KEKE-155743 format. One record per residue: x, y, z of N, C-alpha, C in turn; residue number from 1. Coordinates in nm, 2 decimals, padded with zeros to 4 digits. Atoms other than C-alpha are relative to their C-alpha. Layout:
N
X/Y/Z/X/Y/Z/X/Y/Z/NUM
...
//
This chain:
231
-00.06/00.02/00.16/08.30/17.93/09.18/00.09/-00.11/-00.03/1
-00.12/00.10/00.06/08.60/17.71/09.22/-00.03/-00.12/00.08/2
00.08/00.14/-00.10/08.45/17.45/09.52/-00.07/00.05/00.06/3
00.10/00.02/-00.10/08.21/17.34/09.71/00.03/-00.07/00.16/4
-00.03/00.01/-00.14/08.19/17.28/10.06/-00.06/-00.09/00.10/5
00.09/00.01/-00.09/08.02/17.10/10.35/00.06/00.06/00.14/6
-00.09/00.03/-00.15/08.11/17.05/10.76/00.10/-00.05/-00.01/7
-00.13/00.05/00.00/08.35/16.82/10.67/00.11/00.04/-00.15/8
-00.09/00.02/00.17/08.49/16.80/10.26/-00.02/00.14/-00.07/9
-00.06/-00.04/00.13/08.61/16.99/10.02/00.00/00.00/-00.10/10
-00.03/00.06/00.10/08.53/16.96/09.70/00.05/00.09/-00.13/11
-00.07/-00.07/00.10/08.77/17.14/09.41/-00.09/-00.03/-00.14/12
00.05/00.04/00.13/08.58/17.18/09.10/00.08/-00.01/-00.12/13
-00.10/00.07/00.11/08.71/17.06/08.76/00.04/00.14/-00.11/14
00.00/-00.11/00.13/08.85/17.35/08.50/-00.08/-00.02/-00.08/15
00.15/-00.04/00.12/08.59/17.27/08.25/-00.10/00.07/00.09/16
00.11/-00.08/-00.05/08.32/17.36/08.50/00.03/00.14/00.04/17
-00.01/-00.14/-00.04/08.51/17.69/08.65/-00.05/00.04/-00.13/18
-00.02/-00.09/00.05/08.55/17.78/08.33/-00.15/00.03/-00.09/19
00.13/-00.03/00.00/08.18/17.69/08.23/-00.06/00.09/00.08/20
00.02/-00.12/-00.11/08.09/17.94/08.52/00.03/00.10/-00.01/21
-00.03/-00.11/00.08/08.29/18.21/08.37/-00.02/00.01/-00.12/22
00.03/00.00/00.15/08.11/18.16/08.05/00.12/00.06/-00.09/23
-00.10/00.04/00.09/08.40/18.03/07.88/-00.02/-00.05/-00.11/24
-00.01/00.08/00.07/08.34/17.83/07.58/00.07/-00.08/-00.08/25
-00.03/00.13/00.10/08.63/17.68/07.44/00.15/00.09/00.08/26
-00.17/-00.05/-00.04/09.02/17.72/07.60/00.04/-00.04/-00.19/27
-00.04/-00.04/00.12/09.19/17.88/07.32/00.16/00.04/00.06/28
-00.17/-00.07/-00.03/09.55/18.02/07.42/00.07/-00.13/00.07/29
-00.08/00.10/-00.04/09.81/17.79/07.52/00.05/00.03/00.17/30
-00.02/-00.04/-00.16/09.89/17.72/07.90/00.14/00.03/00.01/31
-00.17/-00.02/-00.05/10.20/17.84/08.07/00.06/00.01/00.15/32
-00.09/00.06/-00.13/10.43/17.80/08.37/00.02/00.13/00.06/33
-00.02/-00.15/-00.05/10.40/18.06/08.62/00.11/-00.05/00.11/34
-00.12/-00.01/-00.12/10.72/18.09/08.86/-00.06/-00.02/00.16/35
00.02/00.01/-00.09/10.72/17.99/09.21/00.01/00.09/00.09/36
-00.02/-00.09/-00.04/10.77/18.32/09.33/-00.16/00.06/-00.04/37
00.15/-00.03/00.03/10.42/18.42/09.18/-00.11/-00.06/00.09/38
00.01/00.07/-00.16/10.30/18.18/09.50/00.03/00.04/00.11/39
-00.07/-00.03/-00.12/10.49/18.32/09.74/00.02/00.15/00.06/40
-00.03/-00.14/-00.02/10.55/18.69/09.68/-00.10/00.09/00.08/41
00.09/-00.08/-00.10/10.21/18.81/09.85/-00.09/-00.01/-00.16/42
00.17/00.03/00.12/09.87/18.83/09.66/00.01/00.18/-00.11/43
-00.06/-00.12/00.09/09.98/19.20/09.49/00.06/-00.11/-00.13/44
-00.11/00.06/00.09/10.24/18.96/09.28/-00.10/-00.10/-00.06/45
00.04/00.07/00.07/10.02/18.70/09.21/-00.12/00.03/-00.06/46
00.08/-00.03/00.07/09.77/18.86/09.08/00.02/00.05/-00.11/47
-00.04/-00.07/00.11/09.98/19.06/08.86/00.07/-00.13/-00.11/48
00.00/00.15/00.13/10.10/18.66/08.70/-00.11/-00.05/-00.05/49
00.16/00.08/00.08/09.72/18.53/08.68/-00.02/00.14/-00.10/50
00.06/-00.10/00.10/09.68/18.89/08.44/00.06/-00.02/-00.09/51
-00.09/-00.02/00.10/10.01/18.87/08.28/00.00/-00.16/-00.07/52
00.02/00.15/00.07/09.96/18.46/08.20/-00.11/00.01/-00.13/53
00.08/00.00/00.14/09.65/18.55/07.95/00.10/00.07/-00.08/54
-00.09/-00.07/00.13/09.92/18.76/07.73/00.09/-00.10/-00.05/55
-00.16/00.10/00.03/10.20/18.50/07.79/-00.09/-00.08/-00.09/56
00.06/00.08/00.07/09.90/18.26/07.68/-00.05/00.03/-00.17/57
-00.02/-00.08/00.11/09.86/18.49/07.36/00.08/00.01/-00.14/58
-00.09/00.02/00.06/10.16/18.48/07.23/00.00/-00.07/-00.10/59
-00.02/00.10/00.14/10.25/18.31/06.87/00.07/-00.01/-00.05/60
-00.08/00.02/00.10/10.51/18.22/06.65/-00.03/00.02/-00.14/61
-00.01/-00.04/00.12/10.48/18.40/06.35/00.11/00.02/-00.11/62
-00.09/-00.08/00.04/10.66/18.51/06.03/00.08/00.11/00.03/63
-00.10/-00.18/-00.08/10.76/18.85/06.20/00.03/-00.06/00.13/64
-00.07/00.05/-00.14/10.88/18.63/06.48/-00.15/00.00/00.14/65
00.08/00.01/-00.14/10.72/18.59/06.85/-00.11/00.11/00.03/66
00.16/-00.13/00.00/10.35/18.81/06.84/-00.10/-00.03/00.05/67
00.10/-00.01/-00.03/10.09/18.91/06.99/-00.13/00.07/-00.05/68
00.09/-00.05/00.08/09.78/19.02/06.83/-00.08/00.12/00.10/69
00.02/-00.12/-00.07/09.64/19.35/06.93/-00.10/00.02/00.12/70
00.12/00.05/-00.09/09.39/19.39/07.21/-00.02/00.15/00.08/71
00.03/-00.10/-00.08/09.24/19.70/07.35/-00.02/00.05/00.18/72
00.00/-00.01/-00.15/09.26/19.80/07.70/-00.13/-00.01/00.07/73
00.11/00.06/-00.01/08.91/19.81/07.71/-00.07/-00.08/00.03/74
00.07/00.15/00.07/08.84/19.49/07.58/00.07/-00.09/00.16/75
-00.07/00.11/-00.12/09.13/19.35/07.85/-00.10/00.03/00.16/76
00.05/-00.12/-00.09/08.92/19.57/08.11/-00.11/-00.09/00.02/77
00.15/00.10/-00.01/08.57/19.36/08.04/00.06/-00.09/00.03/78
-00.05/00.19/-00.02/08.79/19.01/08.00/00.02/00.03/00.18/79
-00.07/00.03/-00.10/08.99/19.04/08.34/-00.10/00.10/00.10/80
00.03/-00.07/-00.10/08.80/19.31/08.55/00.12/00.13/00.03/81
-00.13/-00.16/-00.08/09.12/19.58/08.61/00.00/00.09/-00.11/82
00.02/-00.08/00.10/09.11/19.88/08.52/00.14/00.05/-00.08/83
-00.12/-00.03/00.08/09.35/20.09/08.33/00.11/00.01/00.06/84
-00.08/-00.03/-00.08/09.56/20.20/08.55/00.06/-00.13/00.07/85
-00.03/00.09/-00.08/09.58/19.85/08.75/00.12/-00.09/-00.15/86
-00.07/00.09/00.11/09.67/19.69/08.38/00.11/00.06/-00.01/87
-00.14/-00.07/00.00/09.98/19.94/08.38/00.09/-00.08/00.13/88
-00.07/00.02/-00.09/10.08/19.81/08.73/00.02/-00.12/-00.02/89
-00.01/00.16/00.01/10.04/19.43/08.65/00.13/00.00/-00.11/90
-00.05/00.00/00.12/10.24/19.52/08.31/00.17/00.02/00.03/91
-00.16/00.00/-00.08/10.54/19.64/08.52/00.03/-00.08/00.10/92
-00.04/00.13/-00.12/10.53/19.41/08.80/00.00/-00.16/-00.05/93
00.00/00.14/00.08/10.52/19.12/08.55/00.10/-00.01/-00.13/94
-00.07/-00.05/00.10/10.75/19.24/08.31/-00.05/-00.06/-00.16/95
00.06/00.04/00.09/10.49/19.21/08.05/00.09/00.10/-00.09/96
00.02/-00.05/00.10/10.60/19.36/07.70/-00.08/00.07/-00.12/97
00.14/-00.03/00.11/10.40/19.63/07.49/00.06/00.04/-00.13/98
00.00/00.01/00.18/10.39/19.66/07.15/-00.08/00.10/-00.05/99
00.07/-00.07/00.10/10.30/19.98/06.97/-00.05/00.01/-00.13/100
00.03/00.03/00.14/10.07/19.90/06.64/-00.03/00.13/-00.07/101
00.08/-00.10/00.12/09.99/20.12/06.37/-00.04/-00.08/-00.11/102
00.04/00.05/00.14/09.82/20.03/06.03/00.05/00.15/-00.08/103
-00.05/-00.12/00.08/09.91/20.17/05.72/-00.15/-00.04/-00.13/104
00.09/-00.01/00.10/09.60/20.21/05.44/00.02/00.07/-00.14/105
-00.05/-00.06/00.14/09.57/20.38/05.10/00.05/00.12/00.02/106
-00.12/-00.12/00.04/09.79/20.61/04.96/-00.08/00.15/00.02/107
00.10/-00.15/-00.10/09.69/20.97/05.10/-00.04/00.06/-00.16/108
00.09/-00.07/00.11/09.42/21.15/04.90/-00.08/00.06/00.13/109
00.11/-00.03/-00.08/09.24/21.41/05.09/-00.13/-00.09/00.06/110
00.11/00.08/00.00/08.93/21.22/05.04/00.04/-00.12/00.10/111
-00.06/00.18/-00.11/09.11/20.87/05.21/00.03/00.06/00.08/112
-00.03/-00.05/-00.15/09.22/21.07/05.48/-00.13/00.07/00.09/113
00.12/-00.03/-00.08/08.88/21.25/05.55/-00.11/-00.13/00.07/114
00.06/00.08/-00.04/08.71/20.90/05.53/00.04/-00.07/00.10/115
-00.06/00.06/-00.13/08.96/20.72/05.79/-00.04/00.08/00.11/116
00.04/-00.05/-00.14/08.94/21.00/06.03/-00.12/00.02/00.03/117
00.15/00.02/00.00/08.56/20.96/05.98/-00.01/-00.10/00.12/118
00.01/00.15/-00.04/08.60/20.62/06.11/00.11/00.04/00.16/119
-00.08/-00.01/-00.11/08.90/20.68/06.36/00.06/00.11/00.08/120
-00.03/-00.11/-00.03/08.92/21.02/06.45/00.16/00.02/00.02/121
-00.13/-00.10/00.01/09.22/21.17/06.58/00.17/-00.13/00.03/122
-00.06/00.13/00.10/09.41/20.81/06.53/00.08/-00.03/-00.09/123
-00.03/-00.02/00.12/09.43/20.93/06.22/00.13/00.11/-00.06/124
-00.05/-00.09/00.03/09.78/21.06/06.05/00.06/-00.04/-00.14/125
-00.07/00.04/00.13/09.97/21.09/05.75/00.16/-00.07/00.02/126
-00.15/00.05/00.04/10.26/20.85/05.67/00.09/00.00/-00.12/127
-00.08/-00.02/00.14/10.58/20.97/05.48/00.09/-00.11/00.00/128
-00.09/00.19/-00.02/10.76/20.62/05.38/00.13/00.09/-00.05/129
-00.12/-00.03/00.02/11.09/20.78/05.36/00.10/-00.09/-00.09/130
-00.02/00.15/00.06/11.23/20.43/05.30/00.01/-00.09/-00.09/131
00.04/00.03/00.08/11.04/20.31/05.09/-00.05/-00.16/00.06/132
00.04/00.08/-00.04/10.94/20.04/05.32/-00.18/-00.08/-00.03/133
00.12/00.07/00.03/10.59/20.00/05.22/-00.05/00.04/-00.12/134
00.02/00.00/00.16/10.62/20.06/04.83/00.11/00.15/-00.03/135
-00.06/-00.08/00.06/10.75/20.35/04.66/00.08/00.08/00.09/136
00.00/-00.09/-00.09/10.98/20.57/04.85/-00.02/00.14/00.00/137
00.03/-00.07/00.02/10.91/20.89/04.97/-00.20/00.07/-00.04/138
00.17/00.03/00.05/10.48/20.78/04.88/-00.03/00.07/00.19/139
00.10/-00.04/-00.09/10.25/20.88/05.14/-00.12/-00.05/00.01/140
00.08/00.06/00.00/09.98/20.71/05.30/-00.04/00.06/00.12/141
00.12/-00.08/-00.11/09.68/20.74/05.54/00.03/-00.13/00.09/142
-00.04/00.13/-00.11/09.79/20.55/05.86/-00.07/00.04/00.17/143
00.04/-00.04/-00.15/09.65/20.52/06.24/00.04/-00.07/00.10/144
-00.09/00.10/-00.13/09.75/20.36/06.54/-00.13/-00.09/00.07/145
00.12/00.13/-00.04/09.54/20.02/06.65/00.04/00.00/00.16/146
-00.07/00.07/-00.15/09.56/19.88/07.02/00.12/-00.02/00.01/147
-00.12/00.07/00.00/09.87/19.78/07.13/00.01/-00.13/00.00/148
-00.04/00.11/-00.04/10.01/19.47/07.19/00.08/-00.06/00.14/149
-00.12/00.03/-00.15/10.16/19.26/07.52/00.01/-00.11/-00.04/150
-00.08/00.12/00.01/10.39/18.99/07.54/00.06/-00.06/00.15/151
-00.04/00.03/-00.09/10.41/18.77/07.85/00.12/-00.09/00.02/152
-00.14/00.07/-00.05/10.74/18.67/08.03/-00.04/-00.16/00.01/153
00.03/00.16/-00.04/10.56/18.33/08.11/00.05/-00.10/-00.12/154
-00.08/00.10/00.07/10.75/18.00/07.92/-00.18/-00.05/-00.06/155
00.10/00.05/00.10/10.44/17.83/07.68/00.04/-00.12/00.05/156
-00.01/00.11/-00.07/10.39/17.49/07.82/-00.12/-00.08/-00.15/157
00.11/00.04/00.09/10.21/17.19/07.57/-00.12/00.00/00.05/158
00.12/-00.04/00.00/09.88/17.19/07.56/-00.08/-00.14/00.07/159
00.03/00.13/-00.09/09.83/16.83/07.71/-00.15/00.01/00.03/160
00.16/00.03/-00.04/09.48/16.82/07.89/-00.10/00.13/-00.08/161
00.08/-00.14/00.02/09.33/17.12/07.71/-00.10/-00.06/-00.09/162
00.13/00.07/00.12/09.17/16.87/07.44/-00.10/-00.05/00.09/163
00.11/00.08/-00.14/09.00/16.68/07.73/-00.10/00.10/00.04/164
00.08/-00.13/-00.04/08.88/17.00/07.89/-00.10/00.05/-00.06/165
00.09/-00.06/00.11/08.74/17.14/07.58/-00.07/-00.11/-00.01/166
00.18/00.14/00.03/08.50/16.77/07.53/-00.05/00.05/00.09/167
00.12/00.01/-00.13/08.39/16.85/07.87/-00.03/00.11/00.00/168
00.04/-00.14/00.04/08.35/17.19/07.80/-00.14/00.01/-00.08/169
00.10/-00.02/00.08/08.14/17.16/07.51/-00.11/-00.14/00.03/170
00.10/00.02/-00.05/07.94/16.90/07.67/-00.07/00.04/00.12/171
00.07/-00.07/-00.10/07.86/17.12/07.96/-00.10/00.13/-00.10/172
00.07/-00.15/00.06/07.75/17.42/07.70/-00.13/-00.09/-00.07/173
00.13/00.05/00.10/07.51/17.18/07.50/-00.07/-00.08/00.12/174
00.09/00.08/-00.12/07.35/17.01/07.85/00.00/00.05/00.10/175
00.05/-00.10/-00.10/07.41/17.25/08.09/00.08/-00.09/00.14/176
-00.10/00.06/-00.08/07.60/17.18/08.43/-00.10/-00.06/00.11/177
00.08/-00.01/-00.12/07.42/16.95/08.74/00.00/00.05/00.08/178
00.03/-00.09/-00.11/07.35/17.09/09.03/-00.04/00.13/00.00/179
00.06/-00.17/-00.01/07.33/17.44/09.19/00.07/00.11/-00.06/180
-00.10/-00.11/00.01/07.57/17.61/08.99/-00.07/00.05/-00.12/181
00.06/-00.06/00.13/07.43/17.86/08.76/00.14/00.04/-00.09/182
-00.12/-00.07/00.08/07.65/18.00/08.47/-00.01/00.13/-00.07/183
00.09/-00.11/00.04/07.62/18.32/08.32/00.00/00.00/-00.18/184
00.05/-00.03/00.12/07.57/18.23/07.97/00.07/00.03/-00.12/185
-00.10/-00.10/00.10/07.83/18.47/07.80/00.06/-00.09/-00.11/186
-00.08/00.07/00.09/07.91/18.22/07.54/00.02/00.09/-00.16/187
00.01/-00.06/00.08/07.97/18.40/07.23/00.15/00.00/-00.10/188
-00.09/-00.03/00.04/08.20/18.37/06.92/00.06/00.18/-00.06/189
-00.07/-00.11/00.08/08.41/18.70/06.80/00.06/00.01/-00.11/190
-00.09/00.03/00.11/08.53/18.75/06.45/00.12/00.07/00.04/191
-00.18/-00.10/-00.01/08.91/18.79/06.44/00.02/00.08/-00.09/192
00.00/-00.07/00.06/09.01/19.07/06.32/00.17/00.03/-00.09/193
-00.13/-00.06/00.05/09.39/19.07/06.31/00.09/-00.14/-00.06/194
-00.07/00.16/00.07/09.63/18.78/06.12/00.16/00.01/-00.06/195
-00.10/00.03/00.03/09.96/18.65/06.09/00.05/00.01/-00.15/196
00.01/-00.01/00.10/09.91/18.63/05.74/-00.10/00.10/-00.10/197
00.06/-00.06/00.04/09.82/18.85/05.45/-00.17/-00.10/-00.06/198
00.14/00.07/00.05/09.56/18.56/05.28/-00.05/-00.08/00.09/199
00.10/00.08/-00.07/09.40/18.42/05.59/-00.09/00.13/00.01/200
00.06/-00.10/00.02/09.31/18.82/05.64/-00.08/00.05/-00.14/201
00.08/-00.02/00.13/09.18/18.83/05.25/-00.14/-00.07/00.03/202
00.10/00.10/00.00/08.99/18.53/05.30/-00.10/00.06/00.11/203
00.11/-00.03/-00.08/08.81/18.62/05.60/-00.06/00.12/-00.01/204
00.03/-00.08/00.06/08.76/18.95/05.46/-00.13/-00.02/-00.09/205
00.09/00.05/00.11/08.61/18.78/05.17/-00.16/-00.04/00.05/206
00.09/00.07/-00.08/08.36/18.58/05.41/-00.09/00.09/00.07/207
00.07/-00.05/-00.05/08.27/18.88/05.61/00.05/00.15/-00.03/208
-00.01/-00.10/00.06/08.29/19.21/05.35/00.00/00.15/00.18/209
-00.03/-00.13/-00.10/08.20/19.48/05.66/00.07/00.00/00.13/210
-00.09/-00.03/-00.11/08.45/19.41/05.90/00.14/00.04/-00.08/211
-00.17/-00.05/00.00/08.87/19.58/05.89/00.03/-00.17/00.04/212
-00.03/00.04/-00.01/09.05/19.33/05.88/00.16/00.02/-00.05/213
-00.10/-00.04/-00.01/09.43/19.32/05.94/00.10/-00.11/-00.02/214
-00.07/00.08/-00.05/09.76/19.15/05.90/00.17/00.07/00.01/215
-00.09/-00.07/-00.05/10.11/19.20/06.05/00.11/00.02/-00.12/216
-00.11/-00.01/00.05/10.41/19.32/05.82/00.12/-00.06/00.09/217
-00.12/00.01/-00.06/10.74/19.22/05.92/00.06/00.09/00.07/218
-00.10/-00.07/-00.03/10.97/19.43/06.14/00.11/-00.03/00.11/219
-00.12/00.03/-00.04/11.28/19.44/06.28/00.02/00.06/00.17/220
-00.04/-00.08/-00.12/11.21/19.68/06.60/-00.11/-00.06/00.09/221
00.03/00.07/-00.12/11.12/19.53/06.93/-00.11/00.01/00.06/222
00.07/-00.05/-00.04/10.88/19.77/07.03/-00.09/00.09/-00.06/223
00.09/-00.04/00.11/10.68/19.85/06.73/-00.05/-00.08/-00.11/224
00.08/00.12/00.12/10.45/19.67/06.46/-00.05/00.11/-00.12/225
00.08/-00.08/00.11/10.34/19.78/06.15/-00.14/-00.06/-00.08/226
00.09/00.13/00.04/09.99/19.60/05.98/-00.10/00.10/-00.12/227
00.09/00.00/00.09/09.80/19.61/05.68/-00.12/00.01/00.03/228
00.19/00.00/-00.05/09.44/19.72/05.67/-00.04/-00.01/-00.11/229
00.08/00.04/00.11/09.18/19.59/05.46/-00.15/00.05/00.04/230
00.20/-00.06/-00.06/08.77/19.74/05.46/00.01/00.14/00.06/231
//
């Protein structure tokens, strides 16, 4: 996967070729800098930092501050091959910050609650807005829990080579890679569900009306975020 060798030589494959073999069609997240300790503190620490680097690269500056979009643990397990318990261990080892996310939907009614409960199950609850953060003070809303967000501790770096790598990767996707290295062929674009701004969420919902979209509300709480739901 990462190299080829014969009796006398070892050839390291390029980042574009490794991404191609892994089924990555395009590099989208920001590069991050790993500390030297990630390479010297043992294989367990190295794996934790590699896992955390994914979250560090997803962090973006938004109107609500530094933020990462929600992502389900099942999705993380599929992408990384790390179990739920393993994810939690890596999060503790690499100082990953976890944010709990909740979505606010329609004003409460029995019908609205039942409709959302049919879709979301036990994640649904009634939110009573005592302080009027969502509208009139004391108003009740149908709300539900979303997947958590995870913010890594690694500093982001300039994209630098990323554009060149993506150009090479595009050529590999279109033409295939020479030699005897096969790829998984798992190139697919998944619809974006979470947005930092309302106008982007509304625009995407208009083009894909059958899918839920969310945008982030401003929150001063470091471990809790509220999202407005559409669809």
